[in-house]
Kinemage of the C-alpha trace (Angstrom):
@kinemage 1
@onewidth
@group {chain A} dominant
@subgroup {mainchain}
@vectorlist {calphas} color= white
{ca met a 1} P 43.150 7.679 51.648
{ca ala a 2} L 40.109 8.087 53.923
{ca trp a 3} L 39.342 11.479 52.377
{ca leu a 4} L 39.438 10.079 48.849
{ca ile a 5} L 37.137 7.213 49.812
{ca leu a 6} L 34.800 9.689 51.530
{ca ile a 7} L 34.600 11.808 48.356
{ca val a 8} L 33.877 8.766 46.190
{ca ser a 9} L 31.254 7.594 48.701
{ca gly a 10} L 29.625 11.024 48.583
{ca gly a 11} L 29.493 10.748 44.803
{ca leu a 12} L 27.850 7.356 45.163
{ca glu a 13} L 25.246 8.972 47.390
{ca ala a 14} L 24.290 11.184 44.443
{ca val a 15} L 24.125 8.062 42.256
{ca trp a 16} L 21.790 6.202 44.606
{ca ala a 17} L 19.561 9.244 45.163
{ca thr a 18} L 19.187 9.698 41.412
{ca ala a 19} L 18.597 5.977 40.866
{ca leu a 20} L 15.978 5.990 43.610
{ca ser a 21} L 14.087 8.766 41.868
{ca lys a 22} L 14.204 6.846 38.581
{ca ser a 23} L 13.173 3.505 40.117
{ca asp a 24} L 9.495 4.501 40.115
{ca gly a 25} L 8.880 3.077 43.572
{ca phe a 26} L 11.244 0.144 42.932
{ca ser a 27} L 9.117 -1.021 40.014
{ca arg a 28} L 11.928 -0.617 37.461
{ca trp a 29} L 14.680 -3.217 37.896
{ca leu a 30} L 17.729 -1.361 36.491
{ca pro a 31} L 17.466 1.844 38.552
{ca ser a 32} L 16.457 -0.249 41.570
{ca thr a 33} L 19.565 -2.415 41.169
{ca ile a 34} L 21.776 0.648 40.733
{ca phe a 35} L 20.208 2.106 43.879
{ca val a 36} L 21.011 -0.993 45.961
{ca val a 37} L 24.580 -1.375 44.676
{ca ala a 38} L 25.396 2.341 45.024
{ca thr a 39} L 23.842 2.507 48.503
{ca val a 40} L 25.827 -0.461 49.787
{ca ala a 41} L 29.076 0.820 48.229
{ca ser a 42} L 28.460 4.328 49.565
{ca met a 43} L 27.824 3.060 53.100
{ca ile a 44} L 30.867 0.804 53.034
{ca gly a 45} L 33.011 3.737 51.927
{ca leu a 46} L 31.571 6.010 54.602
{ca gly a 47} L 32.138 3.328 57.214
{ca tyr a 48} L 35.754 2.922 56.106
{ca ala a 49} L 36.350 6.674 56.191
{ca leu a 50} L 34.879 6.884 59.704
{ca arg a 51} L 37.654 4.615 60.957
{ca thr a 52} L 40.011 7.616 60.864
{ca leu a 53} L 37.900 10.735 60.294
{ca pro a 54} L 35.690 12.475 62.855
{ca val a 55} L 32.062 11.407 62.428
{ca gly a 56} L 30.570 14.907 62.373
{ca thr a 57} L 32.916 16.227 59.723
{ca ala a 58} L 32.879 13.086 57.591
{ca tyr a 59} L 29.089 12.726 57.640
{ca ala a 60} L 28.537 16.400 56.835
{ca ile a 61} L 30.950 16.239 53.904
{ca trp a 62} L 29.506 12.942 52.631
{ca thr a 63} L 25.995 14.357 52.744
{ca ala a 64} L 27.009 17.659 51.144
{ca ile a 65} L 28.748 15.924 48.256
{ca gly a 66} L 25.715 13.717 47.697
{ca ala a 67} L 23.225 16.579 47.895
{ca ala a 68} L 25.223 18.903 45.660
{ca gly a 69} L 25.975 16.116 43.193
{ca thr a 70} L 22.315 15.165 42.978
{ca val a 71} L 21.216 18.742 42.309
{ca ile a 72} L 24.002 19.359 39.781
{ca tyr a 73} L 23.100 16.180 37.895
{ca ala a 74} L 19.400 17.066 37.915
{ca met a 75} L 20.114 20.551 36.593
{ca ala a 76} L 22.546 19.247 33.953
{ca thr a 77} L 19.996 16.760 32.629
{ca gly a 78} L 17.116 19.241 32.684
{ca ala a 79} L 15.208 17.365 35.369
{ca glu a 80} L 15.434 20.429 37.600
{ca ala a 81} L 15.441 24.105 36.682
{ca val a 82} L 18.651 26.111 36.997
{ca ser a 83} L 18.471 29.328 38.964
{ca val a 84} L 20.951 31.824 40.319
{ca leu a 85} L 19.794 31.125 43.871
{ca lys a 86} L 20.400 27.380 43.460
{ca leu a 87} L 23.870 28.025 42.076
{ca val a 88} L 24.703 30.394 44.941
{ca cys a 89} L 23.516 27.780 47.434
{ca leu a 90} L 25.616 25.078 45.761
{ca val a 91} L 28.677 27.326 45.994
{ca gly a 92} L 27.823 27.784 49.668
{ca ile a 93} L 27.683 24.020 50.198
{ca val a 94} L 31.055 23.564 48.507
{ca ala a 95} L 32.544 26.415 50.562
{ca cys a 96} L 31.269 24.842 53.779
{ca val a 97} L 32.735 21.451 52.819
{ca ile a 98} L 36.111 23.078 52.161
{ca gly a 99} L 35.813 24.876 55.496
{ca leu a 100} L 35.117 21.617 57.333
{ca lys a 101} L 38.137 20.013 55.682
{ca leu a 102} L 40.393 22.957 56.558
{ca ala a 103} L 39.158 22.977 60.159
{ca asn a 104} L 40.049 19.323 60.591
């Protein structure tokens, strides 16, 4: 269960990072509200997962999911250019996350 919550929390990290970029310095209420809610939920989930998972592994996976999710969303919406190098790096992030899980 901790792994599932960690994955969802990592996804919420991508949500809050994207909302933060759309909040225009917290001047837009909807993205700002989404940022706050997603941040709190993401931290609660990470905290719950850390009750049973090692902190180094869990934090690295949480961050990787959030970073990769943010980039994938930005590329999918056209906010960021797609390149072969970016895609190779994203595959590398996913491979490292799988490696951390397998090593645990």
